[in-house]
N, C-alpha and C positions, 0 to 999 in steps of 0.2 A: 505248597500253595500259600499265597499271601492272604492272611486273614482280613486285611483291610478291604479286600474286595467284597467281603460279606458284611461290612459295617462294624468290625471289632474295634475297641478303643485303641488309640494310637500311643497313649503314655505307657511307660514301662513299670508303673507302680502296681499293677494288678498282680496280686499274689494268690489268687484263688486256684482252685484245682484246674488241671489241664483238661482239654476236651476229651482226650483219649483215656479210657479207663485202664487202670492197672499200671500207669506210668507216672513217675514223679517229674519234678522239674529237671531240666537238663543240667548236668554237672557244669559248674562254672558259671551258671547264669546268676545275674545279680538279684539278690533277694531284699536288698535294702530299699528303704523307701517308706512312705507313710503306711500306717496300718490300714487294714481293710475298712473302708468307709461304706456303711450301709446306704447312706444318702447318695454317695457317688455310684454305688452299685445300681441304685434305682434309675440313674441317668444312663446307665450302660445298656445297650441293646444286647439281648442274649445271643449267644452263638447259634446260628441255625444248624439244623441237622442236615448234613450234606449227604445226598444219596451217593451210592457207589458209582463212580464214573470210570470209564475205561481210560487207560493211559493215553495221554495225548501223543501224537506222533512226533518224532524228533524234529521234523521239518516245520512244526508249527501248524499243522493242518487243523482246520476247524471241525469241531465235533458237532455233528447234526443231532442236537438234543431235541427234547419234546417241543420246544418253542419253534423249531424249524418245521413242524408238521410231519416229522418222520413217522413212518408206519412200520409195523413189524415186517422184517424182511428187507427194509430199505437199507442203503449203504450208510455206514457210520460217518463217513467223511464226504464232504461235498465234491471232492475231486475224484471220487470213486465212480465208476460206471456200473450201473446195476447189471448183474449177470443174469441174462435171460435163461430160463431153463431150456435145456437141449430138447428140441422137438423129437417126438418119437419117430423112429425110422419107419417110413411108409414104403411098402413094396412098390416097385415100378409098375406102371399100368401094363396090363396085358396087351400085346399087339393086336390091333383090330384087323379083321379080314377086309380086304379091299372090296367095296361094294360098287355095283354097277350104277346105282343111283336111281333106278326105276324098276317097276314091276315088269320083268322080262316076259313072264308068262302072259300077262294081259296085253303087253305091247305086241308080242308075236301073234296072239290070237286076233287082235284088232287089225294088224297089218295084213294077215292072211285074208280076213274078211273083206277089207277094202280092195285088196288085189283081185279077189274073185269078182267083186262088183265091177271093177274097171275092165277086166278081161271080157266078161260076159257082155257088158254094154258096148264095148269097143268093137268086138268082132261079130256081134249079132246085128245091131242096127247102130250106125254112127250117130244118128240123131239122138238116140237114147244117151249116148256118152256126152253129147253136148248138154243135155239136160242135167247130167251128173255134175258137169263143170258149173253150170248155172246155180245149182243147189249149193255146191261147196262155196261159191262166191257169196251167196246171200247169207249163209251161216257165218262165214268169215267176217263179213261186214257187220253182222249183228254182234259178234264177239268183240270186234275192235271198237265199235261205237259204245258198247256197254261199258267196257273197261275205261274208255276215255271219260265217260260221264261219271263213273264211280270214283275214279282216282284223281281226275283233274278238273271236274266240273265243266267239261267241254261237251256240248250237245250237238254233235253232227247229225243232221236229219237223216234218219234211217230209211224212210219210205222212198224218197227219190233216189237214194243210193242203191237200195235193193232193186227197185224197178229198172233203173238205168244200168246197173251192173249186169243183171240177167239179160237185158236187151243188148248190151255191148257184146256179150259172148255170142249171142245168136247172130247179131249183125256181122261180126267178124267171120263166122262160119259161112254165112250166106253171101255177103258182099265183099269179103276180103279185108285187107288192111284199111282201105278207104272207109268202109262201113264201120270199122272199129273206131277210127278217129272221129268220125261224125257222131257216133253214139257217145263217145267220151265227152265231146264238147257239149252235147245236149244234156248229158247227166250233170256236168258241172254247172251249167246254167240253171237246171232245175233245182240244184242244191241252193244256189243263191236266192232264187225266187221263193222257194219253200220256207227258207229261214226268215223271210220278211214277215211272215204271219205271227212271229213271236216278238217279244219286246226287243228293242235295239241293243240292250246291254249284252255284251259278249258276242255280238254278231260277227265281228271280224274273225275271232278265234274259232267260232263254230263253222263258218263257211270255209276257212282255211283248212281245218281238219277234214271237212267233207270233200274238198277237192283232192287233198292228199290221199284219202281213203279211195277215191275214185280211181286214181292212178295206181295205187299200191296193190289193190286186190283185183278188181274186175279187168282193168286194162291189161295188166301183165298176164292174167289168166286167159285172156283172149288169144294169146299166141299159141296156146295149146289147141284151141279150135282152128287156128290157121294151119297148124301142122296137119290136122285131120282132113283138110280139103284136098291134099295131094292124093295121087292114085295109090301110093303106098302109105297113106296117112296113118293107118293103124300101126304099121311098123315104125313109123317115125315117132308116134306117141309112145310106143313101147320102149323104143330106144331112149327117149327123153326120160321116162320114168325109171328105167333100169339104171341108167348112168347116175341119176340123182340119188336113188336109193343106195346104190353101190358106193358112191362117194361118202354118203352119210354113214353107212355101215363100216366102211374102211377106216374112216376117221374115228368112229366110236371104238372099234375093236383095238386098233393100234394105240390110240390115245389112252384107253383104259389100261392096257397092258404095259406099255412102254413110255407113256407120256410123263415127262419131267419138266420140260421148258414151256412156260405159259405162252400162248399165242397173243392173247389180248386180255390180260388179267382184270383190267378195269371194266371191260364190257362183259366178258364171259369167262369166269375163272376156270371153268372145266375144260376149255379147249386148249390144246397143246400144239406145238410145232410138229411133234412126232405124229399127232393125229392128222394134221394137214398133209404130211407126206404120205400117210396111209391112204387118205382120200385121193390124192393125186395118182398114186400107183394103182389103186383098185379101179378108179374111173378110167384110166388110160388103157388098162387091159380090157375092161368091159367095152370101152369105146371101139377098140380095134376089132373085137369079135362082132359087135353089133353092126358096124359099118361094113364088115366083110360078108356077113351072112344074112343080115336083115334088110339093109337099105339097097335098093336097086341102083347099080352104078357106083356104089361106095367102095373105098379102098381102106385097107387096114391103117395106113399112115394117117389118113384123114381122121380115123377113129382115135388115134393117139392125141391129135390136136383137139378133137372134140372132147375127149375125156379130161384133158388138162383144163380146158375152158370151163367145163361143167364143175370140176372140183373147186375152182376158184370162185365161180359165181355162186355155187351152193354154200360155200363157207361164208362169203360176204353176205348172202341173204340171211343165213343163220345169225351172223353177228348183228346185222341190221335189226332184226326183230328182238334180239337180246338187248340191244340198246333201247328199243321202245319199251320193253318190259322192265328194264332197270329204271328207266325214267318214271314209269308208272308204279314201280315198287311191287311188282307181282312176279310170281314164278312161272305161271302158265296163263295163257289167254282164256282158257276155259277148261271144262272138265267133261266134255262130251265124249271123248275117246279115252277109255281107261288105259293107263300106261303110256299115253301120248300127250295128254292134256286136251287142248281144244283143236278145232279144225285149223286155226291159224298157226298152231304149233307144228302142224304137219305141212302147211303150205309155205313156211318160212324159206325153205331151200328151193322149193319148186317154182315159186312165183318169179324170182329174178333169173332163174335158169331157163325158163320157157322162151323168152326172146333170144337168148344166146343160142340155144339149140336150133330154133327156127331159122335164125339168120345164117348160121354156119351150114345147115343142111341145104338151104337155098344156094349158098355160095358153092358148096361142093357138088351137089347133084341137081340143082335147079328146084323150081317150085313144084314140079311134078304135075 
């Protein structure tokens, strides 16, 4: 090490002791020169005590000394990469059992109760079943408008919607399709007028949502009442309900067991193409049986077409409400039905399927 780097005198006349103890001058070194001068010694800076330093690398690497802010455990050289401690080995997570995603016990119990209510009202007095449809429509409108207000600040007027929706179902049962259309137009007009009693801010979005709700819930539900007007109306409604429930069940069972390919991951991540095939197969079989044994004048091949149409419309209806719920940022429209969510969560497949079944039955066997 060059002493000049630490401020040692540069002349060769210094004859004092060497910094290292127990060693004399190097043999052959010149000792001649002026004698030790005390005055000169006072002008000479003392040799500092050099701490022990590690050997520098052969390639001239820089030593990370205390001035570099090194801390214990840090690398000695700047070009060294700190060696992170090896993480402790963690055991792989235990495989989780595939879950159905809902309370099956509660869902089955509620489904059985609703089915019993439908059957009793349908085969005892048809008018009672019309009342069941109207109640379902009113509750569905309440759930939809409540969620719109909570999540989007859209206040569709519920009073004209509920009154007009129930009247639409009754008008369809009593006066047929013409009565349903007239009632729908009057309901939409009532929504526009009713909203005028509030401040104008948000008027357009509120009445737009109200007209949409008028079509989406009560108008589509009116086609169930239209089926009921036929001589075999109860059997037509039963066929409609069986096919929709079977399609939903087939999609759920096959998709849960074999589903691997997503059908519409951005809308409903739980639905798979395998589930759609399950819905189509189950609905076509059920359709052939229902048309052959329940519908007067029906044929099994008509049931195959009917089942295919129901599987497609039910899936689209389910995806449509999933799109609405995703836009609103909610999982269910309500909590009225344990294991199912709200009324609208059960009507999602039924509503768009009702006009499809009604139209195909009229095409196949007439209006009855």
